[in-house]
C-alpha positions in Angstrom: -104.9 151.9 -85.5 -107.0 153.3 -82.6 -104.3 152.4 -80.2 -101.7 154.3 -82.2 -103.9 157.3 -82.4 -104.5 157.1 -78.6 -100.7 157.0 -78.0 -100.1 159.9 -80.3 -102.8 161.9 -78.5 -101.2 161.2 -75.1 -97.8 162.2 -76.4 -99.2 165.4 -77.8 -100.9 166.3 -74.5 -97.7 165.5 -72.6 -95.7 167.8 -74.9 -98.2 170.6 -74.4 -98.0 170.2 -70.6 -94.2 170.2 -70.6 -94.0 173.4 -72.7 -96.8 175.2 -71.0 -95.1 174.7 -67.6 -91.8 176.1 -68.8 -91.7 179.9 -68.9 -90.2 181.7 -71.9 -86.7 183.0 -71.5 -86.8 186.7 -70.4 -86.0 189.2 -73.2 -85.7 193.0 -73.5 -88.8 194.9 -74.7 -90.2 198.4 -74.7 -93.5 199.8 -73.5 -94.6 203.3 -74.5 -97.4 205.4 -72.9 -100.5 206.6 -74.8 -98.9 210.0 -75.6 -95.7 208.4 -76.9 -93.9 210.9 -74.7 -92.3 208.3 -72.4 -91.1 204.7 -72.8 -90.2 202.0 -70.3 -87.5 199.5 -71.2 -87.6 196.1 -69.5 -84.1 194.7 -69.1 -83.0 191.2 -68.4 -80.2 190.1 -66.1 -78.0 189.6 -69.1 -78.8 193.0 -70.4 -77.5 194.6 -67.2 -74.4 192.3 -67.2 -75.5 190.9 -63.9 -74.7 194.1 -62.1 -78.1 194.4 -60.3 -80.2 191.7 -61.9 -83.2 192.4 -64.1 -84.2 196.1 -64.2 -86.4 198.6 -66.0 -85.7 202.2 -67.1 -88.2 204.9 -67.9 -87.1 207.6 -70.5 -88.7 210.8 -71.5 -88.6 211.5 -75.2 -87.5 215.0 -75.9 -88.7 217.3 -78.7 -85.3 216.6 -80.4 -86.0 212.9 -80.2 -83.4 212.3 -77.5 -84.1 209.9 -74.6 -83.5 211.2 -71.0 -83.7 208.6 -68.2 -86.0 209.9 -65.5 -86.3 206.9 -63.2 -85.6 203.2 -62.9 -86.5 200.0 -61.0 -84.4 196.9 -60.3 -84.7 193.5 -58.8 -87.6 192.1 -60.9 -88.7 191.2 -64.4 -92.1 191.0 -65.9 -93.1 189.7 -69.3 -94.9 191.9 -72.0 -98.5 192.5 -71.2 -97.8 192.8 -67.4 -96.5 196.4 -67.2 -98.4 199.5 -68.1 -97.0 203.1 -68.2 -99.1 206.1 -67.3 -99.6 209.0 -69.7 -97.5 211.2 -67.4 -94.7 208.7 -67.4 -94.5 208.9 -63.6 -96.5 205.8 -62.7 -96.1 202.1 -63.7 -98.6 199.4 -63.0 -97.2 195.9 -62.7 -99.5 192.9 -62.8 -97.8 190.0 -61.0 -97.7 186.3 -62.2 -97.8 183.8 -59.4 -96.5 180.3 -60.0 -97.8 177.4 -58.0 -97.6 175.8 -55.5 -98.2 178.5 -52.9 -99.4 177.7 -49.4 -101.4 180.9 -49.1 -102.0 182.5 -52.5 -104.3 185.1 -51.0 -101.3 186.8 -49.3 -99.2 187.0 -52.5 -98.7 190.3 -54.3 -100.9 190.6 -57.3 -100.7 194.2 -58.5 -98.0 196.9 -57.7 -98.0 200.5 -58.7 -94.6 202.4 -58.8 -94.1 206.1 -58.9 -90.7 207.4 -60.0 -89.4 203.9 -59.6 -90.5 203.5 -55.9 -93.4 201.3 -54.8 -96.6 203.4 -54.5 -99.4 201.0 -53.8 -99.5 197.2 -53.5 -102.5 194.9 -53.7 -102.5 191.3 -52.7 -104.4 188.5 -54.4 -107.1 188.7 -51.8 -107.6 192.3 -52.6 -108.2 191.5 -56.3 -110.2 188.2 -56.0 -111.6 185.8 -53.5 -108.7 183.4 -52.9 -111.1 180.5 -53.0 -111.9 181.3 -56.6 -108.3 181.2 -57.7 -107.3 178.2 -59.8 -104.2 177.1 -61.8 -104.4 177.9 -65.5 -104.7 174.8 -67.7 -102.4 176.5 -70.2 -99.7 178.1 -68.0 -98.1 176.9 -64.8 -99.5 179.9 -62.8 -102.6 181.0 -60.9 -105.4 182.7 -62.8 -106.1 186.0 -61.1 -106.3 188.8 -63.6 -108.1 188.1 -66.9 -106.0 188.4 -70.0 -108.6 187.2 -72.6 -109.2 189.5 -75.5 -111.5 192.4 -74.5 -111.2 191.6 -70.8 -107.4 192.2 -70.7 -106.0 195.0 -68.5 -106.1 198.4 -70.2 -105.2 202.0 -69.6 -108.2 204.1 -70.1 -109.0 207.8 -70.1 -111.8 209.1 -67.9 -113.8 210.2 -70.9 -113.8 206.7 -72.3 -114.8 204.7 -69.2 -117.8 202.5 -70.2 -121.2 203.6 -69.0 -121.7 200.4 -67.0 -118.6 201.3 -64.9 -119.5 205.0 -64.3 -120.4 204.5 -60.7 -120.7 207.4 -58.3 -117.1 206.7 -57.1 -115.7 206.5 -60.6 -117.6 209.7 -61.7 -116.2 211.6 -58.7 -112.7 210.4 -59.6 -113.1 211.5 -63.2 -114.3 214.9 -62.0 -111.4 215.2 -59.5 -108.7 214.1 -62.0 -110.2 215.3 -65.2 -111.6 213.6 -68.3 -108.2 213.3 -69.8 -106.6 211.6 -66.8 -105.9 207.9 -67.1 -107.2 205.0 -65.0 -106.2 201.4 -65.0 -109.0 198.8 -65.6 -108.6 195.1 -65.0 -110.9 192.2 -64.6 -110.2 189.2 -62.4 -110.9 185.7 -63.6 -114.4 185.9 -62.2 -115.0 188.9 -64.5 -115.3 191.4 -61.7 -113.9 194.7 -62.9 -111.7 197.0 -60.8 -110.7 200.6 -61.7 -107.5 202.1 -60.2 -106.3 205.7 -60.1 -103.1 206.0 -62.1 -101.9 209.0 -60.0 -101.9 207.5 -56.6 -102.6 203.8 -57.4 -105.7 203.7 -55.2 -108.7 201.4 -56.0 -111.6 203.6 -57.1 -114.4 201.1 -57.4 -115.2 197.5 -58.5 -118.3 195.6 -59.8 -119.5 192.7 -61.8 -119.6 192.6 -65.6 -123.4 192.0 -65.5 -123.7 192.5 -69.2 -120.9 190.0 -70.1 -120.8 186.3 -69.9 -118.2 184.7 -67.7 -115.8 182.4 -69.4 
């Protein structure tokens, strides 16, 4: 009986490993901004009929409810939870997923900001986290760089709602310069170091450790 249970357990682990290493098929989805004034549609290669591969389109929602395309991107696809649209609808933040093996993961792109569909600012893995701290996820066949767990997941945040423990002099100056209603992009890497980015120019404002949180 014990041998049977052991075999079943090994088979179950094998199934989990197989399915965790196979990415889900891309599908079309929509991301809206906080004001619900703009939306970004992520399109698959099939949705564009193979004309220019996967693509994305940003639309402005008019007072009459009509959609007006204002910019687009092409040549890449990201799954839900990896793209974030600014309140103005002008800037898109894309968190990259990196599958292994990679000879030098530190030089891979990890976070890219786009403005009106054109690259605005690019950050490599080594800009986000010490490459020596990077590891392959036990659940997904990719490197763990940006933290996606519950309250540590990436988030768009208004200046007035930046937590007190992240209101460093640099962050306060950015809030004063941009305004309390301006949006910032907050992420944590897998070491639970937080990073705050300006959603107007994509620049890194400041970073620090989550001293009041436990690392997972």
